[in-house]
C-alpha positions as a Markdown table, in Angstrom:
| # | Residue | x | y | z |
|---|---|---|---|---|
| 1 | Met | -82.3 | 144.2 | 115.2 |
| 2 | Arg | -82.9 | 146.0 | 118.4 |
| 3 | His | -83.9 | 143.9 | 121.4 |
| 4 | Asp | -86.7 | 144.8 | 123.8 |
| 5 | Ser | -85.0 | 145.0 | 127.2 |
| 6 | Arg | -88.0 | 146.3 | 129.2 |
| 7 | Leu | -88.5 | 143.1 | 131.1 |
| 8 | Ser | -84.9 | 142.9 | 132.2 |
| 9 | Arg | -84.8 | 146.5 | 133.0 |
| 10 | Met | -88.0 | 146.5 | 135.1 |
| 11 | Leu | -87.0 | 143.4 | 137.0 |
| 12 | His | -83.8 | 145.3 | 137.8 |
| 13 | Val | -85.7 | 148.3 | 139.0 |
| 14 | Leu | -88.1 | 146.3 | 141.1 |
| 15 | Ile | -85.4 | 144.5 | 143.0 |
| 16 | His | -83.6 | 147.8 | 143.6 |
| 17 | Met | -86.9 | 149.3 | 144.9 |
| 18 | Asp | -87.2 | 146.4 | 147.3 |
| 19 | Arg | -83.7 | 147.0 | 148.7 |
| 20 | His | -84.2 | 150.7 | 149.4 |
| 21 | Ala | -86.6 | 152.1 | 152.0 |
| 22 | Gln | -87.5 | 155.4 | 150.3 |
| 23 | Arg | -89.7 | 155.9 | 147.3 |
| 24 | Ala | -88.1 | 155.8 | 143.9 |
| 25 | Thr | -88.9 | 158.8 | 141.7 |
| 26 | Ser | -89.3 | 158.5 | 138.0 |
| 27 | Asp | -86.2 | 160.8 | 137.7 |
| 28 | Asn | -84.1 | 158.4 | 139.9 |
| 29 | Ile | -85.2 | 155.4 | 137.9 |
| 30 | Ala | -84.6 | 157.1 | 134.6 |
| 31 | Gln | -81.1 | 158.1 | 135.7 |
| 32 | Met | -80.4 | 154.5 | 136.8 |
| 33 | Leu | -81.6 | 153.2 | 133.4 |
| 34 | Gly | -80.2 | 156.0 | 131.3 |
| 35 | Thr | -83.6 | 156.9 | 129.9 |
| 36 | Asn | -86.2 | 159.6 | 130.1 |
| 37 | Pro | -88.5 | 159.9 | 133.1 |
| 38 | Val | -91.5 | 160.0 | 130.7 |
| 39 | Val | -90.5 | 156.5 | 129.5 |
| 40 | Val | -90.3 | 155.3 | 133.1 |
| 41 | Arg | -93.7 | 156.7 | 134.0 |
| 42 | Arg | -95.3 | 155.1 | 131.0 |
| 43 | Thr | -93.7 | 151.7 | 131.7 |
| 44 | Met | -94.3 | 151.8 | 135.4 |
| 45 | Ala | -98.0 | 152.7 | 134.7 |
| 46 | Gly | -98.5 | 149.2 | 133.3 |
| 47 | Leu | -97.1 | 147.7 | 136.4 |
| 48 | Arg | -99.3 | 150.0 | 138.6 |
| 49 | Glu | -102.4 | 148.9 | 136.6 |
| 50 | Gln | -101.6 | 145.3 | 137.4 |
| 51 | Gly | -101.1 | 146.1 | 141.1 |
| 52 | Tyr | -97.3 | 145.5 | 141.4 |
| 53 | Val | -96.3 | 149.1 | 142.2 |
| 54 | Arg | -98.0 | 152.2 | 143.7 |
| 55 | Ser | -97.2 | 155.8 | 142.9 |
| 56 | Glu | -97.7 | 159.0 | 144.9 |
| 57 | Lys | -97.5 | 162.4 | 143.3 |
| 58 | Gly | -95.9 | 165.5 | 144.8 |
| 59 | His | -93.1 | 166.3 | 147.2 |
| 60 | Gly | -91.9 | 163.1 | 148.8 |
| 61 | Gly | -93.8 | 161.0 | 146.2 |
| 62 | Gly | -92.6 | 158.3 | 143.9 |
| 63 | Trp | -92.9 | 154.6 | 143.2 |
| 64 | Thr | -93.1 | 151.8 | 145.8 |
| 65 | Leu | -93.8 | 148.1 | 145.6 |
| 66 | Ala | -97.4 | 147.1 | 146.2 |
| 67 | Arg | -96.6 | 143.5 | 146.8 |
| 68 | Pro | -93.7 | 141.5 | 148.3 |
| 69 | Leu | -91.2 | 140.2 | 145.7 |
| 70 | Ser | -92.2 | 136.6 | 146.6 |
| 71 | Glu | -95.7 | 137.3 | 145.2 |
| 72 | Ile | -94.5 | 138.6 | 141.8 |
| 73 | Ser | -93.2 | 136.3 | 139.1 |
| 74 | Met | -91.1 | 137.2 | 136.0 |
| 75 | Leu | -94.2 | 136.1 | 134.0 |
| 76 | Asp | -96.3 | 138.7 | 135.9 |
| 77 | Ile | -94.0 | 141.5 | 134.9 |
| 78 | Tyr | -93.7 | 140.2 | 131.3 |
| 79 | Gln | -97.5 | 140.3 | 131.0 |
| 80 | Ala | -97.8 | 143.7 | 132.7 |
| 81 | Leu | -95.4 | 145.0 | 130.0 |
| 82 | Gly | -97.9 | 143.9 | 127.3 |
| 83 | Glu | -96.2 | 140.7 | 126.5 |
| 84 | Pro | -93.4 | 142.0 | 124.1 |
| 85 | Pro | -92.3 | 139.6 | 121.4 |
| 86 | Leu | -90.1 | 136.8 | 122.7 |
| 87 | Phe | -88.5 | 135.9 | 119.4 |
| 88 | Ala | -87.1 | 137.8 | 116.4 |
| 89 | Ile | -87.9 | 134.9 | 114.1 |
| 90 | Gly | -90.9 | 135.5 | 111.9 |
| 91 | Leu | -92.8 | 133.7 | 109.2 |
| 92 | Ser | -92.6 | 134.5 | 105.5 |
| 93 | Asn | -96.0 | 135.1 | 103.8 |
| 94 | Glu | -94.8 | 136.3 | 100.5 |
| 95 | Asn | -96.2 | 133.4 | 98.6 |
| 96 | Pro | -99.1 | 131.9 | 100.7 |
| 97 | Ser | -100.0 | 129.4 | 98.0 |
| 98 | Cys | -96.4 | 128.0 | 97.9 |
| 99 | Leu | -96.5 | 124.5 | 99.4 |
| 100 | Val | -92.8 | 124.9 | 100.5 |
| 101 | Glu | -93.6 | 128.1 | 102.4 |
| 102 | Gln | -96.7 | 126.5 | 104.0 |
| 103 | Ala | -94.5 | 123.5 | 105.2 |
| 104 | Val | -91.8 | 125.8 | 106.5 |
| 105 | Asn | -94.3 | 128.1 | 108.3 |
| 106 | Ala | -96.2 | 125.1 | 109.8 |
| 107 | Ser | -93.0 | 123.7 | 111.2 |
| 108 | Leu | -91.7 | 127.1 | 112.5 |
| 109 | Thr | -95.1 | 127.9 | 114.0 |
| 110 | Glu | -95.1 | 124.6 | 115.9 |
| 111 | Ala | -91.5 | 125.0 | 117.1 |
| 112 | Leu | -92.0 | 128.7 | 118.2 |
| 113 | Asp | -95.3 | 127.9 | 120.0 |
| 114 | Gln | -93.6 | 125.1 | 121.9 |
| 115 | Ala | -90.6 | 127.3 | 122.8 |
| 116 | Arg | -92.9 | 130.2 | 123.8 |
| 117 | Ala | -94.9 | 127.8 | 126.1 |
| 118 | Leu | -91.7 | 126.5 | 127.7 |
| 119 | Leu | -90.3 | 129.9 | 128.3 |
| 120 | Leu | -93.5 | 131.3 | 129.8 |
| 121 | Glu | -93.8 | 128.3 | 132.1 |
| 122 | Arg | -90.2 | 128.9 | 133.3 |
| 123 | Leu | -90.9 | 132.6 | 133.8 |
| 124 | Ser | -94.0 | 131.8 | 135.9 |
| 125 | Gly | -91.8 | 129.7 | 138.2 |
| 126 | Ile | -89.3 | 132.4 | 139.1 |
| 127 | Thr | -90.3 | 135.0 | 141.6 |
| 128 | Leu | -88.6 | 138.3 | 142.0 |
| 129 | Ala | -87.6 | 137.1 | 145.5 |
| 130 | Asp | -85.7 | 134.3 | 143.8 |
| 131 | Leu | -83.8 | 136.9 | 141.7 |
| 132 | Ala | -83.1 | 139.0 | 144.8 |
| 133 | Ala | -81.8 | 135.9 | 146.6 |
| 134 | Asp | -79.5 | 135.2 | 143.7 |
| 135 | Phe | -78.3 | 138.8 | 143.8 |
| 136 | Glu | -77.6 | 138.5 | 147.5 |
| 137 | Gln | -75.6 | 135.4 | 147.0 |
| 138 | Arg | -73.5 | 137.0 | 144.3 |
| 139 | Tyr | -73.0 | 140.1 | 146.3 |
| 140 | His | -71.8 | 138.2 | 149.3 |
| 141 | Thr | -69.5 | 136.1 | 147.2 |
| 142 | Val | -67.9 | 139.1 | 145.6 |
| 143 | Met | -67.7 | 140.9 | 148.9 |
| 144 | Gly | -66.0 | 137.8 | 150.5 |
| 145 | Arg | -68.5 | 137.0 | 153.2 |
| 146 | Ala | -71.5 | 134.7 | 153.7 |
| 147 | Pro | -75.0 | 135.9 | 153.4 |
| 148 | Asp | -76.8 | 137.0 | 156.6 |
């Protein structure tokens, strides 16, 4: 089964955008992600609609952050991406009158709902500034010097 990596990829892009002063073009982002600029524009459009990024067309145009990373949570970006499925586990509905299937589905539904609520709560408590700070710490550790 193929995993939906849009959340991870967009978080990556947004943190890079924050670190670089110039606008990021769809072509630049596509090259970084190994995808097509059309895919980038479509994905970034959802973030723009929610007010997390801005875009300018034409020469010198591109994508910029519309808010500081400290004002954007992982949950915000997840929601702006259309809330892709969190889990690959699904229910069986081949025999809806089967009492065993009903019991299994009821238990799975409860467990998945609880897991989803916990994950979304966790995503809401992590800002992109938190991720950027973690990156900075890792960078300085690898480079052998303390963060500024």
